[in-house]
N, C-alpha and C positions, 0 to 999 in steps of 0.2 A: 584611499578608498572611502567612498561615502555610502550611505544607506542604500541608495539605489543600485550602486555597483554590487553590493553584497546580495541584494535580492536577485539581481540578474545572474550572478554567479551561482547562487543556490538553485535557481531554476534550471540553469544550464547543466549543472551537476546532476540534478534530479532527472532531467530528461535523458542524459547520457546513461545513468544507471537503469532507468526504466527501459530504454531501448535495448540495452545489453541484456537485461533480465528477460525481457519478452522475446527477443530474437525476431525472426521473420514471421513466426507463426502467431503474432499478436492477435488476441481476440478483441475486435473492435466493438465497443458497446455504445449505444446512443447516449445522449447527455443525461436523460432521466435515470436510467439504470446506473450510470456512473455516479450521479449525485447520491443515489440511494446507497450504492456500494461504499462511497466515501463516508457517508454518515454511519453506516453499520460498522465500518472499520474503527471509527472514533467512539462509537457508542454501542458496543455489543449488548445483546439481550434487550434491545429496545422494542417497544411495540410499534406496529406499523403507524399508529396514530402519532407517536412521538417522532418517528422518522418524517412523517408528513409535516409536522409543525416545524421541525428544524430545516427541512429542505425547501419548504414552501410549495411543494408539489401537491396537486389535488390527490385526495385519498385514493381514488380509483387508479390513478396513474402510479402512485407509490406501490399500491398492492400489485398492480400488473408488473411493475419493475421487479418487485420481490419474487413474484412467480417466475419470471424469466430467469432471474439469477439463480433461483432454486433449481430450475430445470437444467441449468448448465453446471450444477454442482458447486456453485460459488458460495451460496449461503444455505443455511438450513433454518427451518422454522419449527416452532413448538408452541403448544398452548401455554399461556401464562399460568403458572401454578396458583397464583393469587387471584386470578380472574380468568376463568376458562373461556370467556368471550374474546379475549385479546390473543393475538398471535405475536410471539417474540421472534426476533430475527438476529442471527449471528453468522459470522463467516463459518463455513463448514470446516471441520477438522482436516479433511482431505485438501481443501483449497489452501489452508494454512501450511500444510506439509509441502504442497507444490510451491508456494511462495518461498518457504525456507530453502528448498532445493534449488530453485531458480535464482534465488538471491545470493547463493554461494558462488555464482559464476564470477571469475576474475574480470576486472574491467581494464587491466593493463593495456591491452592492444586497442580497445575502443578509446581509451584516454589518449594513447599515443597518436591515434589517427585524428582525434578531435583537436589535439594540440599541434599536430604536424611535427611532433617531436619523436624521433626514433633513436636518439642517442641514449643508450641504456643507462649510462651514469646519470644523466639529467632526469630521465624518466623515473629512475629509482628514487632520486631526491624528491621529485614532485610527489610521487606516491607516498613516500615517507611523511612529507609535510601534510598531505591530505589525511593520512592515517592518524597522525598526531592530533590534527584539528578535530577529526571525528571523535577521538577518545576524549579530548578536553571539553568538547561541547555536548557530549552525551548527557542527557538528563539524569539526575541522581535517582529519581523515581521513574521507572518506565511507565508509559501510558498503556491504555488497554490493548492497543495493537501490538506493542512491544512485548507485553506479557503473553498474549496469545501466540506470537511468533516464537518466543522462548519455549513455551510449552510444546509447540509443534516440532521444534528442533530436538527437544528431549525425547519426543515420541518416535522419531525416525528410526 
C-alpha cells in the first residue's frame, strides 16, 4: 500500500460512513455553507471574520451561509463577550446530539454491500480489523469536534 492508496481508502471509508449516517434524507448544502460548516466544525466559537479568512469566502457570503445554517438549526451564534460587535459561531448543541445519534448507526450491512462480502465470518474479521485500526490511530488528544461530540453524547 502506498500513500495514495491510503488516501483513497480513507475517502472511501469516510463516504461510506457519511452515506450510512445520513441515510436517504441527506440535507444537501451548497458549497459555501458546506465550507463554512467545515470551518466551524474545526474552529468552534470563531467570529464570522475568522471564518471568512480561513475559507476565503467573501464576508457577505460567509455571513449569509451562517444565517442559512442557523435557520436550519445546524449552528448557533452569539455576541463575542470580548467585543460585542463580533458574532461568534459554533455548532448547535441539538445538531451535535443529532450527529451523536446518527453516528451510532452500525455500518456492517453497508460495508458488506460495498465489499460484496456477505460471508459473516469474513465480514466479522474485516470489521474487527477496522475497529482495531480505528482504536490504534485515534488521536491521544481529541480535537474540537471530538470534544463537542463527546459532550453531546454525555448530554443524551
